C-alpha positions as CSV (number, residue, x, y, z in Angstrom):
1,M,0.0,0.0,0.0
2,A,1.3,3.5,-0.9
3,E,2.3,5.7,2.0
4,K,0.2,8.9,2.5
5,E,1.9,12.3,2.3
6,E,0.8,15.2,4.5
7,G,-2.7,16.3,3.7
8,G,-3.8,12.7,3.1
9,A,-2.7,12.5,-0.5
10,S,-1.1,9.3,-1.8
11,S,2.5,9.5,-3.0
12,T,1.6,7.7,-6.2
13,P,-0.3,9.5,-9.0
14,P,-3.9,8.6,-9.3
15,E,-4.6,5.7,-11.6
16,K,-5.9,6.8,-14.9
17,K,-8.4,4.5,-16.7
18,H,-7.2,3.1,-20.0
19,E,-8.8,5.6,-22.4
20,L,-9.9,4.3,-25.8
21,H,-10.6,6.7,-28.6
22,Q,-9.3,10.0,-27.3
23,E,-11.8,11.7,-29.7
24,L,-14.6,10.5,-27.4
25,P,-13.2,10.8,-23.9
26,I,-15.2,9.7,-21.0
27,D,-13.6,12.3,-18.8
28,F,-14.3,15.3,-21.1
29,P,-14.6,18.5,-19.0
30,D,-18.0,19.5,-20.4
31,Q,-20.7,17.2,-18.9
32,F,-23.0,17.6,-21.9
33,F,-20.4,16.4,-24.3
34,R,-19.3,13.7,-21.9
35,Q,-22.9,12.3,-22.0
36,L,-22.9,12.6,-25.8
37,H,-19.7,10.6,-26.0
38,R,-21.2,7.8,-23.8
39,I,-24.3,7.7,-26.1
40,I,-22.0,7.4,-29.2
41,R,-20.0,4.6,-27.6
42,F,-23.3,2.8,-26.8
43,A,-24.5,3.3,-30.3
44,I,-21.3,1.7,-31.6
45,R,-21.9,-1.3,-29.4
46,V,-25.5,-1.5,-30.8
47,L,-24.0,-1.5,-34.3
48,A,-21.7,-4.3,-33.4
49,V,-24.6,-6.4,-32.1
50,L,-26.7,-5.6,-35.2
51,M,-23.7,-6.5,-37.5
52,V,-23.6,-10.0,-35.8
53,A,-27.3,-10.3,-36.6
54,V,-26.6,-9.3,-40.2
55,I,-23.8,-11.9,-40.4
56,L,-26.0,-14.7,-39.1
57,W,-28.8,-13.6,-41.5
58,G,-26.3,-13.6,-44.3
59,V,-25.1,-17.1,-43.5
60,G,-28.8,-18.2,-43.5
61,D,-29.3,-16.5,-46.8
62,V,-26.3,-18.3,-48.4
63,I,-27.6,-21.6,-47.1
64,Y,-31.0,-20.8,-48.7
65,I,-29.4,-19.7,-52.0
66,I,-27.5,-22.9,-52.3
67,Y,-30.5,-25.0,-51.3
68,D,-32.8,-23.1,-53.7
69,R,-30.4,-23.4,-56.6
70,L,-29.7,-27.1,-56.0
71,M,-33.5,-27.9,-55.8
72,T,-34.3,-26.0,-59.0
73,P,-34.5,-28.3,-62.1
74,P,-32.2,-29.8,-63.2
75,L,-31.7,-31.0,-59.6
76,Y,-28.3,-30.8,-57.9
77,L,-26.7,-28.9,-60.7
78,L,-25.5,-25.4,-60.7
79,D,-24.8,-23.4,-63.8
80,I,-22.2,-20.6,-63.9
81,N,-24.8,-17.9,-63.0
82,D,-25.8,-19.9,-59.9
83,I,-22.2,-20.2,-58.8
84,F,-21.6,-16.4,-59.3
85,Y,-24.8,-15.7,-57.4
86,T,-23.6,-17.9,-54.6
87,F,-20.2,-16.3,-54.6
88,G,-21.9,-12.9,-54.2
89,G,-23.7,-14.2,-51.1
90,F,-20.5,-15.5,-49.6
91,M,-18.7,-12.2,-50.4
92,A,-21.5,-10.2,-48.7
93,V,-21.1,-12.2,-45.5
94,L,-17.4,-11.8,-45.6
95,I,-17.7,-8.1,-46.1
96,A,-20.1,-8.0,-43.1
97,V,-17.5,-9.9,-41.0
98,E,-14.8,-7.3,-42.1
99,I,-17.2,-4.5,-41.0
100,F,-17.7,-6.2,-37.7
101,I,-13.9,-6.4,-37.2
102,N,-13.7,-2.7,-38.0
103,I,-16.3,-1.9,-35.4
104,R,-14.6,-4.2,-32.8
105,L,-11.2,-2.6,-33.5
106,Y,-12.8,0.8,-33.2
107,L,-14.3,-0.1,-29.8
108,G,-11.2,-2.0,-28.5
109,T,-8.3,0.1,-29.6
110,N,-7.3,3.7,-30.0
111,I,-6.2,3.1,-33.6
112,F,-8.4,3.7,-36.6
113,P,-7.7,0.6,-38.9
114,V,-7.2,2.5,-42.2
115,Q,-5.7,-0.5,-43.9
116,L,-8.6,-2.8,-42.8
117,V,-11.1,-0.2,-44.0
118,V,-9.5,0.0,-47.4
119,A,-9.2,-3.9,-47.6
120,T,-13.0,-4.1,-46.8
121,A,-13.7,-1.6,-49.5
122,L,-11.5,-3.6,-51.9
123,M,-13.4,-6.7,-51.0
124,A,-16.7,-4.9,-51.6
125,I,-15.7,-3.8,-55.0
126,A,-14.4,-7.3,-55.8
127,R,-17.9,-8.6,-54.9
128,K,-19.4,-6.1,-57.3
129,V,-17.1,-7.3,-60.0
130,I,-17.9,-11.0,-59.3
131,V,-21.7,-10.4,-59.6
132,L,-21.6,-7.9,-62.6
133,D,-24.3,-8.5,-65.1
134,F,-22.4,-8.0,-68.4
135,D,-25.7,-7.8,-70.3
136,E,-26.7,-4.5,-68.6
137,L,-23.3,-2.7,-68.3
138,T,-22.6,0.6,-69.8
139,P,-19.0,1.5,-70.7
140,L,-18.9,4.4,-68.3
141,Y,-20.1,2.2,-65.4
142,L,-17.3,-0.3,-66.2
143,I,-14.7,2.5,-66.3
144,G,-16.0,3.7,-62.9
145,I,-15.6,0.2,-61.4
146,A,-12.1,-0.2,-62.9
147,A,-11.0,3.2,-61.6
148,T,-12.4,2.5,-58.1
149,T,-10.7,-0.9,-58.1
150,L,-7.4,0.6,-59.2
151,A,-7.6,3.5,-56.7
152,L,-8.3,1.1,-53.8
153,G,-5.7,-1.4,-54.9
154,L,-3.1,1.4,-55.1
155,T,-4.1,2.8,-51.7
156,Y,-3.9,-0.6,-50.1
157,W,-0.4,-1.2,-51.7
158,L,0.8,2.2,-50.4
159,L,-0.5,1.5,-46.9
160,R,1.4,-1.9,-47.0
161,Q,4.6,-0.1,-48.2
162,G,4.3,2.4,-45.3
163,Q,4.1,-0.5,-42.9
164,Q,7.4,-1.9,-44.2
165,Y,9.2,1.3,-43.4
166,D,7.6,1.4,-39.9
167,R,9.2,-2.0,-39.2
168,W,12.6,-0.7,-40.3
169,D,12.4,2.3,-38.0
170,D,13.2,0.4,-34.8
């Protein structure tokens, strides 16, 4: 136990709670904003719970898609469109898992996971490419998808390159 100094104060500094997300501090001086920060933190937790529900719903949807496609004549056969449609369902669930991880990291660390957010966006655009309906594409739409994919890929690569230099900075 720490010895008390004159005046009843402890010789050790008061223990500060581990503060996550300094942009939403629990000990903000203004009580109004402190309460708003608590509400936002609670809302983020609600989003995490809802994302788990979306993930479970998505898994059920993928199971239904596979069942429905296998039970449609000709039985137990999938054509290429069925496979791509199923892949789209899988990718949607995987994107939801990535978003959940983003939420969890947001709640559990003081770091904004930029690389993970970019990777999630890259996965979402990959899903879009997988399920593209080439019969209804306009050239401008395809150019937009290509530009977005290129921009996200380049951003992800640059973020990875930056991490290499961080490791060498020891």
